[in-house]
N, C-alpha and C positions, 0 to 999 in steps of 0.2 A: 268594115267596122260598123257595128250596130249604131243606130241613132242615139241610144242611151249613152254609149261609149263616147260618141262625138260630143254630145252635150256635156258629159263629165269632163272631157279633155278641155273643151272651151272654157268651162267654168273654172277649172283648176288653173289654166293659163291666165285668165283674167284676174283671178284672186292673187296668184303669185305676182303678176305685174303690179297690181294695186298695192300689195304689201311692199314690193320693192320701191315703188314711188314714194310711199310713206317713209321708208327707211332712208332713201336718198334725201328727202326734204328735211327729215329730222337731223341728218348729218350736216346739212347746210347750216343749222343753228350753231353747232360748235365750230364749223369751218369758218364762218363769218367772223367769229371772235378770235380766230387764230392770229391774224396779222396784228390785231391790237395787243394781244398777249406777247407776241414776239417783240413788238415795239416797246412794250412795258419792260420786258426783260433787258433790253438794251439801254433804255434811257432812265428808268425810274427804279427806286428801291422797292423791295417787296414783290418783284416780278416772279420769283421762284414760287412763292406761295400762290400767286394767281395761276401759274402753270399747273401746279398740283391740283388746284380747284377745277380747272378746265379738263384735265385728264380724268378727274373723278366724275365729272359730268358725262364724259364720253364712255366711261365704263358702265355707268347707269344706263345710258342710251343703248349701248351694244347688248347689255343683258336683257333689255326690254324686247329686243328684236331677235334674240337667239340664246344660245347657252350663256350662262353667267360668266362674266369676266372677273376672276378673283383678283382683288387688288393686292399688291405686295405690301410689305410692312411700311407704315408711314415714312416717307423720305424726309430728310432735313429741310427746314425752311430757310435757313441762313445760307446766303450765297457762297460763302467760303466753304461750308461743309457740303453744299450741294454739288460743287464742281467735281468732287471725287466720288459722288454717289451714283451707282449704276442705274438705279430707278429713275433718277432725274435725267440722266443722259438718254435713257430710252424714251422718256416723256418728251424731251426736246426733239429727238429724232422723229417721234410720232407727229409732233406739232408741225414740223417742216413738211413731212409727207402729206399730212392731212390738208395743209394749206395748198400744196401743189396738185394733189389728186382729189381730195375730198371736196374742196370748194367747187372746182369745175363740174364734178359729177353731181353735186348737190344742186347746182344751178340748172343742169340739164334735167334733173328730176322735177324741177319746178317749171321749166320752160316747155319741155316736150308736150305735156298735156294741153298747155295753152295753144301751142302751134297746131296740134292735132285737132282741137276743137275749132280753132279759127278757120283752118283750111277746109275741114270736112263740111262745116256749115256754110261755106262761102256761097254756094248757089242759093241759099235761102235769103241772103241779104244783098246779093250782087246787083239786082236792079236798083237798089237804093244808094249804091256806092257812087262817088264822083266819077266822071267819065275817064279821067286820066289817072286815077288812083292805082297804085301797085296792087296787083291781084293776090300774089302769094305772100306768105309770111316771111319768106327769105328775101323779099325786096326785088324780085325779078318778074317781069311780065305784066302786061295789062290785059284784062279780060274785055274783049269787044263783042263776044257772042256766047251763047249757051254752051257750045263745045269747050270754049276757053274756061268757062266757069266750072264745068264738069272736070276738066283737067286739073284745076286747083283742088277740087274735091278729092281726086285721086292722090294728089300730094298729101292731103290730110290722112287718107287711108295708109299711105306709106309711113307717115309719122306714127300712126297707131300700130303698124306692124313693128316698127322699131321699138316702141314701148313694150309690146308684148314679148318680143324676142330678146331684147338686149338689157332691159332694166334689171332683171334678176342678177345677171352677171355684173352689171355696174354697181349694184348694191353690195355684192360680195367684195368687189374691188375696193370700194370706199371703206368697208369695214375691216378689211384685211390688216392694214397697219395697226389699227387700234387693238385688234384681237391678238396680234403677234407681239406688240411692243408694250402694251399697257397691263397685260396680265402678269402675275407673279412668274418671273423667269427662273431658269435653272440656278441663277446666282442669288436668288432670294433666300431669306432666312428659312430654314427647314421647319422652324417652329410653326409657321403658317400652315404648312402641309400637315404637321403633326396635330395641330388643333383641329383642322378640317377632318382628318381621319378619326380623331377621337370623337368628334361630334357625329360622324356617320356611323361609327361603331356603336355608339350609344343609341342612335336611332334604329340600327339594325336589331340590337338586343331588345329594344322596346317593342318593335314590330313583331319580333319572334315571340315575346312573352304574350302580346295581345292575341296572336294567332293561336298559341297554345290554350289560352283561356277560352277562345271561341270554340275550339275543338272540344275542350273539356265540357263546356256548357251544352254543346250539341249532343255529345254522347250521354251526359248525365240526364238532361231534361227530356231527351227523345228516345234514343236507342235503349238506354238502360231501363227506363220505365216500361217500354214495350216488352223487353225480355222478362222483367219481373211479372208483368201481366201474363205472359206465356207460361211461366213457371207456376203461377197460382192456378191458372185455368187447367193446366195438365194435371196438377195435384188433385183438384176437385173432380176432374173427369175420371181419374183412376179410382177414386173412392166411390163414384157413382156408377161405374161400368157394370157392376153386378146387379144392383137393385134398380137402376133406372138407365137402361142402355140409350133410350132416346135423348134424355137430358145430357148424358155423357157425350153423345155424338154432337149435340149443339155446342157444348163447351169446347170440344175438340175443334169444331169449325171456327169458333171465336179465337181459339189459341192459334190456329193456322193463319187467320187474318192478321192477328197481332204480330206473328212472326214475320209475315210478308211485309208489314209496315216497318218493322224494325230493320229488315234487310234493306228496304228502300232507303230508309234514313241513314243506314250505315254506308250505303253506296254514295249518298249525297255528301256525307262527311268526307269519305275517301277522295271523292272528286274535288272537294274543296281543298284538300292537302296538296294534290298535284293531279290535275285532270289527265286521265290516260289519253284523251284525244290529242293532247299536245305532242306526245311521243308518236302517235299513230299518223296524224294528219298535219302536224305542224301548226304554227301560229295562225295561219290563214284559216284552216279548217276549224280550229278551236274557237276562233272569234266568230266564224259563220254560225257555228252551233250556238254560241252564246247569244248572238243577235236573234236567232230563231226563237229562243226562249224569252226574249225581252218583252216586257209588258208594253213598251213603246216601240213602234215600228222602227227598225234600225237597218241602215245600209252599211255594208262592210266593203272596204277597198284596200287590199293588202298587196303591196308590190315589193317583195324582198328577193334579191338575186340568190341568196343562200340562207341557210339556217343560222340562227344565232345560238349562243350558249343556252342550255336548258333553263338555267336559273333566270336568265334575262327574258326568255319567252314566257316563263311562269309569271314573272313580275309584270310584264306587259299584259298578260291575260287577266291577272287579278286587278290591275289598274282599270282595265276596260270593264270588268265585271262590277267593281265598286262604283265606277262612274255611271254605268247603266242603272244600277240600283238607286243611286242618288237621283238620276233623271226621273225614274218612275215614281219615287217618293215625293220629291220636292219641286220639280221644275214645271209641271203642267205642260210639258212639251208634247207635240204631236208627231215629232220625228227626231231621230238621232242618227249620227253618222260616225263610224269608226274608220280612220284612215291610218295606214302604216306605211312608212317609207324608210329607205336606208339613205344615209348621207355619209359616204365613206365608211368608217368603222363604227358608225352610230346608228341606232334604231330610233326613229321618230314616230311617236304614237300621238294621235290627236282624236279626241272624242268631243263632238259638238252636239248641241241640241237647239231647238228653236223655242225654248221655254221662256219663262218670265225673268230669268237671270237673278242677280243679287246673291249668288252663292258666296258663302263665307266660311273660311277654314275654322273659325272659332264657333261655328254654329252646330258642331257635332254631326256633320254630314259625312264623315269618313274621309274627308280630304287630308286631314292630318296623318291618318294611317297610310294613305297613298304616298304622301311626301316622305314618310319614314322609309317605306319600302324602296322608293326610288333613290333616296339618299344612300341607302345601304349598298347600292351598286355604283356609287359615284355619279349618279344621274341628276338631272334637274327637272323640276316641275314648274309649269307656268299656268296660272289660272286667270282667265279673262271672263268676267261675268258682270257686265254693267246692268243696272236696273232696266228691266224691259227686254233683256236678252240681246243677242244669243249668248250662250255659255260655251266656252271652249277650255278643255283640259289638255294641255300639251306636255308630253313627257319625252325627254331625251335620255337614252340609255346607251352605254357602250356595248356593242354586240358581243364582245368576247369576254365580258366580266363573269 
């Protein structure tokens, strides 16, 4: 394995572990409140309303760390009505599981980095520690020599290995009850799904109309004008060919140049409709070609076990193309990265840059169009762009849509 691949693997593992720790600690926030809500349900009136509120907080938290959790129709707040409500029963079951599983995992997400830092750094402060003080973070052993101190450091390395290897799975385990029980289930009112499909259909039609206007403008302002120029030049050359062959030859040369430019613009428009490279080389090849043409140096990392539906690959390609255009125009970045992964039946696309940040969908930077394209496939888009950067556009698409 090349050095660059090793560095990329290490960076991805560290990034994944850091994100998992953040997710575990954020889950600790709702898990700590779970026993108080459970006690409120048993002893005080209004507990059902508090349960709904905590479940809503968990939906927001889970949506922040992954695909959006669609809330079911608002459940009843009165205890008598809530007893027979499926949504309330699912929320209560989530509360018990989050208390039993989410709380310990959240505590581990908080404690593990402290243990790793404490034991790894032990040789640095060991000479200052009291003589009979316990050396390790687990309360076992006393360090009497440098080998003992280095052994404690190795324990810290072990904690670090646990963080890197296990925390992503721990984060998924902590989130699993909420994603399964707090989303709109099969027994939820179909009007929620109908409203969602109506919204995505409207977004798809709007994105389609916008794309047609873009193609029409490109053909009208570019290719059509070039072809008109060719026609005019050919007509003038035909009239001059008898009396001024040299002038006619010059006009024919200009007409040929205009025709070549019109052909190049027509090819550009046709590639904008559906790039042929997608069919020939797949999404990885298409994104590699896109990165090669980018004004900002761009790295591409695509790992997909199999091809997705053509419409999904086209959407991912256009999202990446629009994101790179925005980076070149607005970010002031020196480098961009496109990462594509699969997660079960989903395609995950991430475009990042090291620019100034502060991207806003209302600023006319094309992000609204990206969201409409993604919504048309029942996908989700997440934008992270704090002032000062970095900016990340994350898209989640169903592979078979």
